Every structure is written in structure tokens, then in C-alpha cells.
C-alpha positions in Angstrom: -5.9 -10.5 -8.5 -2.8 -10.3 -6.2 -3.5 -9.6 -2.6 -1.2 -7.7 -0.3 -1.1 -8.1 3.4 -1.3 -5.0 5.6 -0.6 -4.1 9.2 -1.8 -1.1 11.2 1.1 1.4 11.2 -0.4 4.5 12.7 -3.5 6.3 13.9 -3.5 10.0 14.5 -5.7 13.1 14.5 -6.4 14.3 11.0 -4.6 17.5 10.1 -7.0 18.4 7.3 -10.4 17.7 8.7 -11.9 18.5 12.1 -13.2 15.5 14.0 -11.6 13.0 11.7 -8.6 10.6 12.1 -6.0 9.2 9.7 -5.6 5.4 9.9 -2.4 4.3 8.2 -2.0 0.7 6.9 1.4 -0.5 5.9 2.4 -3.2 3.4 3.9 -6.1 5.3 7.6 -6.4 4.3 7.2 -3.4 2.1 7.5 0.4 2.2 4.1 1.4 0.9 1.5 3.0 3.2 -2.3 3.3 2.7 -3.8 6.3 4.5 -7.6 6.1 5.2 -9.7 8.9 6.8 -12.0 7.5 9.5 -14.4 8.9 12.1 -13.7 9.5 15.7 -15.8 6.6 17.0 -14.1 4.1 14.8 -10.6 5.5 15.7 -11.5 5.1 19.4 -12.6 1.5 18.8 -9.4 0.6 17.1 -7.2 2.4 19.6 -9.0 0.8 22.6 -8.3 -2.7 21.3 -4.7 -1.9 20.3 -4.0 -0.5 23.7 -5.9 -3.4 25.4 -8.2 -1.1 27.3 -11.6 -2.3 28.6 -14.5 0.1 28.2 -17.1 0.3 31.0 -19.7 -1.0 28.5 -19.2 -3.0 25.3 -18.7 -1.0 22.2 -20.6 -2.0 19.0 -17.5 -3.9 17.7 -17.2 -5.7 21.0 -20.9 -6.7 20.8 -20.3 -8.0 17.2 -17.4 -10.1 18.5 -19.5 -11.5 21.4 -22.3 -12.4 19.0 -20.0 -14.0 16.5 -18.3 -16.1 19.2 -21.7 -17.1 20.6 -22.6 -18.6 17.2 -19.1 -19.9 16.5 -18.4 -17.6 13.6 -14.8 -16.9 12.8 -13.5 -13.8 11.1 -10.6 -15.1 8.9 -9.7 -11.9 7.2 -10.6 -8.4 6.1 -10.3 -7.5 2.4 -10.2 -3.9 1.2 -11.4 -4.8 -2.3 -12.2 -1.6 -4.1 -11.6 2.2 -4.3 -14.2 4.3 -6.0 -14.1 8.2 -6.0 -11.8 8.2 -2.9 -14.0 5.8 -0.9 -12.6 2.4 0.2 -14.8 -0.7 0.2 -14.1 -3.7 2.4 -15.6 -7.0 3.4 -15.3 -9.5 6.2 -14.4 -13.1 5.2 -16.3 -15.2 7.8 -16.5 -19.0 8.3 -18.4 -21.4 10.5 -18.4 -25.2 10.4 -20.4 -25.3 7.2 -19.6 -22.4 4.9 -17.6 -19.2 4.1 -19.5 -16.0 3.9 -18.4 -12.5 2.8 -20.0 -9.6 4.6 -19.8 -6.0 3.2 -18.6 -3.4 5.7 -17.2 0.0 6.0 -13.4 -0.2 6.0 -13.1 1.5 9.5 -15.6 -1.0 11.0 -14.0 -3.9 9.3 -10.6 -3.0 10.7 -12.0 -2.4 14.2 -13.4 -5.9 14.1 -10.2 -7.4 12.6 -8.1 -6.2 15.6 -10.5 -7.9 17.9 -10.3 -11.2 16.1 -6.6 -10.9 15.3 -7.7 -11.3 11.6 -5.4 -10.6 8.8 -6.0 -7.4 6.7 -5.5 -7.5 2.9 -6.0 -5.3 -0.1 -5.4 -5.8 -3.8 -2.2 -4.7 -5.5 -4.1 -2.3 -7.8 -5.5 -0.4 -4.8 -2.1 -0.1 -3.1 -0.5 0.9 -6.4 -3.0 3.7 -7.0 -3.6 5.0 -3.5 -0.5 4.0 -1.6 2.4 6.3 -0.6 6.0 5.1 -0.8 7.9 5.8 2.4 11.7 6.3 2.5 13.4 5.0 5.7 11.6 3.8 8.8 8.5 5.0 10.5 6.9 4.1 13.8 3.5 3.4 15.3 1.9 6.5 16.5 -1.3 6.4 18.7 -1.7 10.0 19.7 -4.3 12.7 20.3 -7.0 10.0 20.7 -9.1 11.8 23.3 -11.3 9.8 25.5 -10.4 6.3 24.2 -11.5 4.9 27.6 -14.9 6.6 27.5 -18.2 5.4 26.3 -19.2 8.3 23.9 -21.4 8.9 20.9 -19.9 10.3 17.7 -21.3 11.2 14.3 -20.1 9.8 11.0 -18.1 12.1 8.9 -18.3 12.7 5.2 -15.4 12.3 2.8 -13.5 15.7 2.5 -12.9 17.3 -0.9 -9.9 16.0 -2.7 -8.0 19.2 -3.1 -8.1 21.0 0.3 -7.1 24.2 -1.5 -4.1 22.6 -3.2 -5.3 23.7 -6.7 -3.7 27.1 -6.2 -0.2 25.5 -5.9 2.2 24.7 -8.8 3.2 21.1 -9.4 6.7 21.8 -8.0 5.2 23.3 -4.8 2.9 20.3 -4.5 5.9 18.0 -4.7 7.6 20.0 -2.0 4.6 19.9 0.3 4.3 16.2 -0.3 7.9 15.7 0.9 7.2 17.9 4.0 4.0 16.0 4.8 5.8 12.6 4.6 8.7 13.9 6.8 6.1 15.0 9.4 4.3 11.6 9.1 1.1 13.4 8.1 0.1 10.6 5.8 -3.6 11.6 5.3 -2.5 15.1 4.3 0.1 13.5 2.0 -2.5 11.4 0.4 -4.6 14.5 -0.5 -1.5 16.2 -2.0 -0.7 13.0 -3.9 -4.2 12.9 -5.4 -3.9 16.4 -6.6 -0.5 15.7 -8.2 -1.9 12.6 -9.9 -4.9 14.6 -11.2 -2.5 17.2 -12.6 -0.3 14.5 -14.3 -3.4 12.7 -15.7 -4.5 16.0 -17.3 -1.3 16.5 -19.2 
């Protein structure tokens, strides 16, 4: 299957779920974006590394890096390899002097580790084709509303939100208008939910 390389395009507070964040991955040399809902702890872990901050104590992902370095394990890449019922599945492609090993991981954890190892992030074309959003024009990195990124705090995991967020009451034309508005506001995670509702409507025709 064809792999597509991704970069981290944005990270912002979720507009549709309290305590959650929207991580936006962008197709390298392309205009498609892949929004993923992640928890606050993972968002902080990613933001801290991107901003090159040093926490007072090592975070879990920093501990993983130290352990991997101690045993001379390299993280070559992260692969988002499947999407089932709105849940993304990822794995770490690791190597040492003797072998290559694939380790299953939550996508948010995998990306938090990838930024620490400068590892490439990939997904398959079928995932980007089904869950990606096409962006017109240019967009920019936004790391905003990440409270306490320089603090050592405990957070709870979040569950996946329902796919409709109340959009079932809107007509198809209204949904398309709201999708355009969400994209204009760079509210990618909100746009992804609206897109899912539109796709569900179209599939039911």
C-alpha cells in the first residue's frame, strides 16, 4: 500500500469536546490535512517538545526516549496504519543492530515519541483519502491554548466523542456551509466531524 508522509501542522484546543485537543497532521507537499482528537496530557507532551521546553521531571515519553537510547534502540518512523470506527491505529518502527521491530501504540503517544526522535510520520493513502480534509490556500502552525505545557501534571484519557455532535438536525446544504466555515476558522477537528456526517448522508443515498 502507498504510504504518505505527514508533518505536524497544528495543535489547538478542541472546540467540540471539553478537555480534548485537535492534532492536525498535514500531507507533505500536499493540501490534505488529517485531524486527530487527542488527550490533554499527550497534547502537552507534543507541545513541550515542539517548543523545546524542559519539564522539571521527565514525562513518560521522555522516559521512553531515555530507555530506548540506553539500549541503542532507534525509532525510524511512526506509521498510522488503520482507521476503525473513527479510531486511528499506529505503530512504532524500531531498529537496533540486529532487527526491526514494530510496536503497537496509541497514535497520540506514537507522535509524541516521534517528535523526540525526529522520526518520520506516515499514513496510508486510503486513510488520508477517507479521513483527510482538503485545504484551499495556505495555513499555519498554531500552538495555542495549551495550558501548563511547562508543568508536570496528571491528566485522564478521554473517550472518542460521538460522530454527529448534533449535526443530524442540519440539512446537507447547511452542513456544507458549516464545513466551509470550520475550515475558514482552522477548526479542523470540528470540520472532521461535519465531514463525517456529510459522508454518512451521502453513503445513505
